N, C-alpha and C positions, 0 to 999 in steps of 0.2 A: 460411762464413767468416764472416757477420756472426751468426749464432747463436754461434760460437766465442767470437768478439768481447763479445757481449753476456753470456756466461755470466761469462769474467772478469772485466771490469767490474761485474757484480752480485753475482760471490763477493766481490769485495771490500766493495762497499757495504752488503748484506744485514746482515754482523754489525754494523756499525755503527747502521743502524737499529733493529737488535736493542737493544743497548748503550741508544742513546737514548731508545726505550720503554720500557727497562727503569726506569734513571734518572729517567724521567718519573713511573713508576706509584711507584718510592719519594719523590720529590720531594712527588707528590701527596699521600701517605700520612701523609709525617713534617708537614704542611700542615693533618693533618685533613681534608683531602677525601677524600670514602668513594665508593667504585664505586657507581654509579647515580645520583650527584648531579650536577645541572646543570653545576655547574664541571669535574665529572671527565670527562663525557661532553662539555663543550666543548674540552678541555684534549686529550682524545685524539684528537676527531676533528680539531684545528689539527695532531696528531703523524701523524695517518692522511696528513692533504694535503701535509704536507712530504714526508713518506717516497713518495708516489705521484708527486709532482714530480719528486725525484730519481730515483726509479727511470725515471720516461719521458725524461729527461736522459740519464740511462745507456742506453737503448734508441737514442733518436736520437743519440747518439754511436757507438754501435757498428752501425749500419745507415753514417754518416759513413765509419767506417773500413772497411765491406765494401764501399763503393761507391768511395773512394779506391783500393783494392788492385784490384777488379774492372777502375776504371779503367789501372791500372800493368799490369795483366796483356793487357789490348786493347793498349796503347802497345809492349809488351815483343812479342807475336805480330806487329805490323805493323811493328816493326824487324827481325823474323827475316825473315820472308815477302818 
């Protein structure tokens, strides 16, 4: 179930991350910051770190959901026995 929860969360998160990255690329280009420049590399690295942090949080949330569901299943099994 954890994988399913993770997939559900990431399927909503990843398109937003892609849009944010595209918006950043457009903003940098509009500001005259070119691919390969230090400023461009720095901004893209910061964006990648933000995306990574959000993806890690999503995975942690999915694991908590899976653990909670597994805990509920154990409780329900004990109640039936």
